[in-house]
Phi, psi and omega in degrees: 000140182292146174227181186296337181272354180292141175282164179301321180295319178302311183296319180297321180292318179293320179299316179299318178296317181296317180295323177293320182293333181304330182302327181279351183253349188308317184294343183262356186252152176269174185297325179297317179294318181292324177295323177297318177294322178300312181300315179295321180296315179296318180297321182288325186261332182251320184111202182300138179296118181233022178257153182295152175296132180299160178300153185302330184276352178270074188302312182298312181296324181295317180297318180292319179299317181296321179296324179283311183300327183297344181278355174056229183262024177308136181288159178300319182294319178297321179297318177299315181297319179293323178297312180299317180298319181294320177296319181296323178296324180284322183215089184304335183257017187299330183291347179278347180283142182289148175282154182234029178106177184275091187225015186298331181293335177295323180301321180291319182295338180279344188301321182300349176302335185254006179295160180301145181293142177252152172283158182302326182291339180272344188282141176247182184308314182299323180296317180292326177296314181298330179276349181077025182271090184299320182298314181296323178297315178298317181301315182294314184289334178290338179265316183204114181256015185294340183266008191292334179244024180262125182285157174273191185293345178260006179082009180263136179263168179309320181296327178292317181294319179296319179291320180298320182275349178082024183268085187294323180293322176292322178299317178299318179300315180296314182293321178294339179258014172107008178294138179285114185292341180252016181301138180248141178278190183296339178263006179082009183269141180261175176301327180292325174302312183296311183296319181294316181293324181278350179080025180275088187300316183293326178291317178300315180300316181294314181300319178294325181292336180260011171086026179297147180268150177270074183283158174268146176274188184295342178262007179082016183261134175269168175306325180295326182296330184246011185290149170301149185301335179277355184252335188309316184295342182279342189257000000 
């Protein structure tokens, strides 16, 4: 556990391990707990929330924004320490678990799975993608595909969400309707980064078949660098 004598590098390393470990705890937590972790993660990695409040009808985005905004001017280091402390309360022995690579950002991308349910009339393209509803995605894009390369409040585009969730048929639908196969999110990660890290073999195979590039993210990491061990040989 981090203490006052820990260096910034020490805390960052422990925080990265804690964020990675959260993936093994997600199924045991409720939406309120996960939103709290989301807010701390954003505060620790980005800093003070400086993005506009989402529109009232963007229920999922609004809850996440509120969790982050509520932390005010908390420093990045304090946010990391609070995140680590919260993980320790849930699993006192978590630091004994081995690390599995730099994958903490995946834990954050998984959080919307637990957001409050929306009525069908409130759902937009991203909501149907997250639910894996291929028909609804096709229906929306057949009418208007203008939003296909527009990022959400976290900088993730529809293609990133489809790859993250492992929905290869939806991914095909998006690409056939003009999605940029090499689109990068705010962290510089592509759909291939998401699919490789999550171990979605069929998604990786498809993306490679359509000529996706092995781009580096903002930290200089390629999809192969963060890939699941069963995916590395494919890249």
